[in-house]
SEKOL-144925 format. One record per residue (C-alpha): residue number from 1; x, y, z. Coordinates in steps of 0.05 Angstrom, whole numbers, always signed. Example, Ala and Ser with C-alpha at 12.3 -4.5 7.8 and 13.67 -1.06 7.14 Angstrom:
<nodes>
NODE_resi_X_Y_Z
NODE_1_+246_-90_+156
NODE_2_+273_-21_+143
</nodes>
This chain:
<nodes>
NODE_resi_X_Y_Z
NODE_1_+0_+0_+0
NODE_2_+28_+68_-19
NODE_3_+38_+123_+32
NODE_4_-13_+167_-4
NODE_5_-66_+112_-2
NODE_6_-53_+101_+73
NODE_7_-63_+175_+87
NODE_8_-127_+176_+47
NODE_9_-154_+114_+84
NODE_10_-135_+144_+151
NODE_11_-171_+209_+135
NODE_12_-232_+170_+113
NODE_13_-232_+131_+179
NODE_14_-226_+195_+220
NODE_15_-282_+227_+181
NODE_16_-325_+165_+189
NODE_17_-312_+164_+264
NODE_18_-332_+237_+270
NODE_19_-395_+225_+230
NODE_20_-412_+165_+272
NODE_21_-404_+205_+336
NODE_22_-448_+261_+309
NODE_23_-503_+212_+289
NODE_24_-499_+179_+358
NODE_25_-513_+246_+390
NODE_26_-572_+256_+344
NODE_27_-602_+187_+357
NODE_28_-594_+191_+432
NODE_29_-624_+260_+436
NODE_30_-684_+247_+391
NODE_31_-699_+182_+428
NODE_32_-702_+223_+492
NODE_33_-741_+278_+457
NODE_34_-795_+229_+436
NODE_35_-802_+204_+507
NODE_36_-804_+274_+537
NODE_37_-850_+304_+484
NODE_38_-901_+249_+492
NODE_39_-902_+264_+567
NODE_40_-908_+339_+556
NODE_41_-965_+329_+506
NODE_42_-1002_+286_+556
NODE_43_-995_+338_+611
NODE_44_-1007_+403_+574
NODE_45_-1079_+429_+568
NODE_46_-1104_+431_+496
NODE_47_-1102_+507_+492
NODE_48_-1039_+520_+534
NODE_49_-967_+522_+513
NODE_50_-910_+498_+558
NODE_51_-859_+552_+573
NODE_52_-813_+528_+628
NODE_53_-806_+480_+686
NODE_54_-808_+515_+753
NODE_55_-767_+498_+815
NODE_56_-830_+478_+852
NODE_57_-840_+421_+802
NODE_58_-895_+453_+762
NODE_59_-897_+475_+689
NODE_60_-907_+548_+671
NODE_61_-957_+553_+614
NODE_62_-975_+610_+566
NODE_63_-1035_+623_+523
NODE_64_-1028_+626_+447
NODE_65_-1010_+700_+455
NODE_66_-950_+685_+498
NODE_67_-886_+694_+457
NODE_68_-864_+622_+467
NODE_69_-927_+590_+440
NODE_70_-897_+566_+374
NODE_71_-840_+526_+402
NODE_72_-876_+466_+430
NODE_73_-914_+454_+364
NODE_74_-847_+465_+329
NODE_75_-814_+411_+371
NODE_76_-868_+362_+350
NODE_77_-858_+380_+277
NODE_78_-784_+366_+285
NODE_79_-800_+298_+315
NODE_80_-845_+283_+255
NODE_81_-789_+305_+208
NODE_82_-739_+259_+243
NODE_83_-784_+198_+251
NODE_84_-836_+203_+196
NODE_85_-885_+174_+247
NODE_86_-957_+193_+234
NODE_87_-971_+200_+308
NODE_88_-926_+261_+310
NODE_89_-959_+290_+249
NODE_90_-1027_+285_+283
NODE_91_-999_+317_+347
NODE_92_-964_+372_+309
NODE_93_-1027_+390_+270
NODE_94_-1068_+389_+334
NODE_95_-1021_+434_+373
NODE_96_-1009_+482_+314
NODE_97_-1084_+491_+304
NODE_98_-1086_+528_+371
NODE_99_-1045_+584_+339
NODE_100_-1103_+605_+294
NODE_101_-1119_+667_+338
NODE_102_-1051_+696_+319
NODE_103_-1068_+703_+245
NODE_104_-1080_+779_+252
NODE_105_-1047_+792_+319
NODE_106_-1011_+859_+317
NODE_107_-992_+868_+390
NODE_108_-923_+837_+388
NODE_109_-863_+830_+343
NODE_110_-857_+757_+365
NODE_111_-907_+729_+315
NODE_112_-845_+706_+277
NODE_113_-830_+659_+334
NODE_114_-903_+644_+349
NODE_115_-927_+631_+278
NODE_116_-864_+629_+234
NODE_117_-826_+575_+271
NODE_118_-880_+520_+272
NODE_119_-915_+539_+208
NODE_120_-852_+543_+165
NODE_121_-838_+471_+187
NODE_122_-910_+451_+177
NODE_123_-912_+479_+106
NODE_124_-844_+449_+87
NODE_125_-864_+381_+112
NODE_126_-937_+378_+88
NODE_127_-944_+431_+32
NODE_128_-1011_+448_+63
NODE_129_-1027_+519_+40
NODE_130_-1063_+533_+105
NODE_131_-996_+541_+140
NODE_132_-969_+585_+85
NODE_133_-1029_+631_+89
NODE_134_-1023_+635_+165
NODE_135_-951_+660_+156
NODE_136_-972_+711_+104
NODE_137_-1027_+738_+148
NODE_138_-981_+740_+208
NODE_139_-929_+776_+167
NODE_140_-980_+829_+149
NODE_141_-993_+838_+223
NODE_142_-919_+842_+237
NODE_143_-903_+897_+187
NODE_144_-958_+940_+218
NODE_145_-907_+951_+273
NODE_146_-855_+980_+225
NODE_147_-839_+1054_+233
NODE_148_-809_+1084_+170
NODE_149_-776_+1143_+207
NODE_150_-740_+1096_+254
NODE_151_-731_+1043_+200
NODE_152_-746_+986_+249
NODE_153_-802_+942_+274
NODE_154_-824_+960_+344
NODE_155_-811_+905_+394
NODE_156_-851_+922_+455
NODE_157_-911_+969_+463
NODE_158_-908_+1022_+517
NODE_159_-958_+1011_+573
NODE_160_-979_+1084_+570
NODE_161_-993_+1078_+496
NODE_162_-943_+1133_+478
NODE_163_-898_+1129_+417
NODE_164_-834_+1141_+455
NODE_165_-791_+1106_+472
NODE_166_-792_+1062_+411
NODE_167_-758_+1000_+437
NODE_168_-722_+949_+393
NODE_169_-690_+885_+420
NODE_170_-637_+842_+386
NODE_171_-687_+783_+390
NODE_172_-727_+818_+336
NODE_173_-677_+795_+284
NODE_174_-705_+725_+291
NODE_175_-775_+747_+268
NODE_176_-749_+771_+200
NODE_177_-747_+700_+172
NODE_178_-822_+698_+167
NODE_179_-822_+763_+128
NODE_180_-771_+736_+78
NODE_181_-814_+674_+69
NODE_182_-877_+714_+60
NODE_183_-843_+754_+5
NODE_184_-823_+690_-30
NODE_185_-893_+661_-23
NODE_186_-929_+722_-50
NODE_187_-879_+759_-94
NODE_188_-894_+821_-52
NODE_189_-829_+858_-37
NODE_190_-858_+897_+21
NODE_191_-843_+841_+70
NODE_192_-771_+832_+45
NODE_193_-757_+907_+41
NODE_194_-779_+918_+113
NODE_195_-738_+858_+136
NODE_196_-677_+886_+101
NODE_197_-687_+956_+128
NODE_198_-695_+928_+199
NODE_199_-632_+886_+191
NODE_200_-593_+945_+163
NODE_201_-610_+990_+221
NODE_202_-597_+935_+272
NODE_203_-529_+925_+239
NODE_204_-516_+1000_+244
NODE_205_-536_+1012_+316
NODE_206_-541_+949_+357
NODE_207_-468_+926_+359
NODE_208_-409_+951_+399
NODE_209_-337_+957_+377
NODE_210_-319_+891_+411
NODE_211_-373_+856_+369
NODE_212_-421_+844_+426
NODE_213_-491_+872_+422
NODE_214_-540_+910_+466
NODE_215_-605_+876_+485
NODE_216_-649_+939_+480
NODE_217_-643_+1003_+441
NODE_218_-692_+1060_+450
NODE_219_-705_+1106_+391
NODE_220_-741_+1172_+383
NODE_221_-798_+1166_+333
NODE_222_-792_+1238_+309
NODE_223_-717_+1237_+294
NODE_224_-705_+1162_+285
NODE_225_-643_+1169_+329
NODE_226_-621_+1124_+386
NODE_227_-633_+1158_+452
NODE_228_-609_+1104_+500
NODE_229_-587_+1032_+507
NODE_230_-610_+984_+562
NODE_231_-583_+920_+591
NODE_232_-652_+886_+591
NODE_233_-643_+812_+607
NODE_234_-568_+820_+613
NODE_235_-527_+839_+674
NODE_236_-519_+912_+655
NODE_237_-521_+962_+598
NODE_238_-448_+948_+582
NODE_239_-447_+873_+591
NODE_240_-463_+818_+540
NODE_241_-526_+778_+551
NODE_242_-510_+710_+523
NODE_243_-575_+693_+489
NODE_244_-576_+762_+457
NODE_245_-508_+748_+426
NODE_246_-537_+683_+399
NODE_247_-598_+717_+370
NODE_248_-553_+764_+333
NODE_249_-509_+709_+305
NODE_250_-569_+668_+283
NODE_251_-608_+727_+255
NODE_252_-553_+754_+210
NODE_253_-535_+685_+186
NODE_254_-608_+675_+166
NODE_255_-610_+743_+132
NODE_256_-549_+725_+91
NODE_257_-586_+661_+68
NODE_258_-642_+703_+38
NODE_259_-603_+763_+12
NODE_260_-530_+741_+0
NODE_261_-511_+810_+27
NODE_262_-438_+804_+47
NODE_263_-448_+855_+104
NODE_264_-494_+806_+139
NODE_265_-445_+749_+131
NODE_266_-388_+791_+159
NODE_267_-432_+809_+219
NODE_268_-448_+736_+232
NODE_269_-375_+717_+228
NODE_270_-356_+770_+278
NODE_271_-410_+745_+325
NODE_272_-386_+674_+317
NODE_273_-315_+695_+333
NODE_274_-339_+733_+394
NODE_275_-370_+669_+420
NODE_276_-313_+622_+403
NODE_277_-257_+666_+429
NODE_278_-290_+696_+491
NODE_279_-245_+686_+552
NODE_280_-306_+673_+596
NODE_281_-334_+617_+553
NODE_282_-333_+552_+593
NODE_283_-296_+491_+568
NODE_284_-361_+455_+549
NODE_285_-382_+516_+508
NODE_286_-447_+527_+544
NODE_287_-442_+600_+563
NODE_288_-460_+634_+627
NODE_289_-525_+674_+624
NODE_290_-483_+736_+613
NODE_291_-411_+737_+590
NODE_292_-394_+787_+644
NODE_293_-439_+763_+701
NODE_294_-403_+783_+765
NODE_295_-403_+715_+799
NODE_296_-369_+674_+744
NODE_297_-354_+616_+750
NODE_298_-412_+607_+798
NODE_299_-464_+638_+753
NODE_300_-520_+598_+719
NODE_301_-508_+573_+649
NODE_302_-556_+586_+591
NODE_303_-565_+522_+551
NODE_304_-615_+557_+506
NODE_305_-562_+606_+483
NODE_306_-516_+547_+469
NODE_307_-570_+512_+427
NODE_308_-584_+574_+386
NODE_309_-510_+584_+374
NODE_310_-499_+511_+353
NODE_311_-556_+515_+302
NODE_312_-530_+581_+274
NODE_313_-459_+556_+268
NODE_314_-481_+495_+228
NODE_315_-513_+541_+178
NODE_316_-457_+593_+179
NODE_317_-405_+539_+166
NODE_318_-435_+527_+97
NODE_319_-423_+600_+77
NODE_320_-351_+608_+102
NODE_321_-307_+553_+72
NODE_322_-244_+577_+107
NODE_323_-279_+571_+175
NODE_324_-324_+511_+160
NODE_325_-284_+461_+200
NODE_326_-280_+506_+261
NODE_327_-353_+524_+261
NODE_328_-375_+452_+250
NODE_329_-330_+426_+306
NODE_330_-353_+480_+353
NODE_331_-426_+465_+340
NODE_332_-415_+390_+349
NODE_333_-379_+402_+415
NODE_334_-437_+445_+440
NODE_335_-487_+391_+421
NODE_336_-444_+337_+453
NODE_337_-447_+378_+517
NODE_338_-522_+388_+513
NODE_339_-532_+314_+501
NODE_340_-492_+297_+563
NODE_341_-521_+278_+631
NODE_342_-508_+348_+657
NODE_343_-559_+379_+609
NODE_344_-602_+324_+578
NODE_345_-661_+311_+625
NODE_346_-674_+238_+643
NODE_347_-736_+206_+612
NODE_348_-798_+220_+652
NODE_349_-769_+278_+691
NODE_350_-785_+353_+694
NODE_351_-853_+346_+660
NODE_352_-825_+329_+592
NODE_353_-774_+385_+579
NODE_354_-712_+362_+543
NODE_355_-650_+403_+563
NODE_356_-637_+435_+630
NODE_357_-600_+497_+656
NODE_358_-627_+555_+615
NODE_359_-641_+626_+639
NODE_360_-699_+670_+619
NODE_361_-685_+735_+656
NODE_362_-640_+734_+716
NODE_363_-648_+809_+731
NODE_364_-723_+796_+737
NODE_365_-711_+731_+776
NODE_366_-753_+695_+724
NODE_367_-738_+625_+696
NODE_368_-668_+620_+726
NODE_369_-630_+555_+716
NODE_370_-690_+515_+690
NODE_371_-711_+480_+626
NODE_372_-743_+529_+577
NODE_373_-782_+508_+515
NODE_374_-743_+548_+464
NODE_375_-679_+515_+487
NODE_376_-710_+449_+468
NODE_377_-732_+476_+400
NODE_378_-665_+502_+378
NODE_379_-631_+440_+405
NODE_380_-674_+396_+360
NODE_381_-663_+443_+301
NODE_382_-588_+440_+311
NODE_383_-590_+364_+317
NODE_384_-626_+358_+250
NODE_385_-576_+406_+219
NODE_386_-520_+362_+246
NODE_387_-554_+299_+220
NODE_388_-561_+327_+150
NODE_389_-495_+364_+148
NODE_390_-453_+356_+85
NODE_391_-386_+391_+78
NODE_392_-385_+448_+29
NODE_393_-310_+450_+19
</nodes>
């Protein structure tokens, strides 16, 4: 056997071993997901949506108008995609049907999460036009929140009904995917143009020189200028809330998919590098709830931020050939950690949630170090991206 042939065979064996390890993570996690989701479906009332497990052993539920409502139906769609089992199709349709009241809901920017996440999966997997139309209608509701002077979609309404401050959160980047899809479905450029304008102004204003991002920016509706920044769910105005950094990475990676705008790709790469190279990132790559939380290393982790990051990196890797190996390996390491006993919840425990140790808002003392439904959703999405990954080198 020649030396060249031996090298080729060795590389093939290494690649095969890596692929085998990745598929083992996927199989193990989806087996657990099936067990836990069946339990959650049996416990959750028909018109309620699981949000998080609480430390007293109960589940926190939201109505359809709670911003997390789309994630549990989305989890079931992912199970159907992975297994092809008709029982998951029935459950996914049943749970998604409860989102009908959101068709024309204009009171939140989060309809992209609430409608876009489950219905984009539903339409892709079934080609049922009902789900497509639901996304189009919800997109029309979403763009009603766009302010052309500010050039952004309003995130939260003010309780006093006043126009100012006009608050925009980094999370809002995630809701643009539904607008891009609505534009593709209809040929109507309004949805796409608003998504691009929102992304452009987020790119302009939301990021710091060190490539971290603010959680909340407040704009003046008369001038369109930023008047203040707020820490929101992070430790402080100048810190880096970990899930916010993940939303930014994911959101601009997704925007590049639809636009091929190099500025969005560059922004996603900078956010990826911020994550990978951060001195406060733990060895298992599951970040603390804030990169500058004062009690590190004794601060809670945020597994949901890790799951969002892993999913984003597996998409970003396809667009950056020179970084593909690094991003793929990083994502796989994150998923290996989340599939470990530290994070993956034992079958039958914690009312059917899948991964543990996420943080909703530590400053508000809400959902701290508990399983949260969107962590499960992005974990399953990342696992499917890992399962289907093909090198683009």
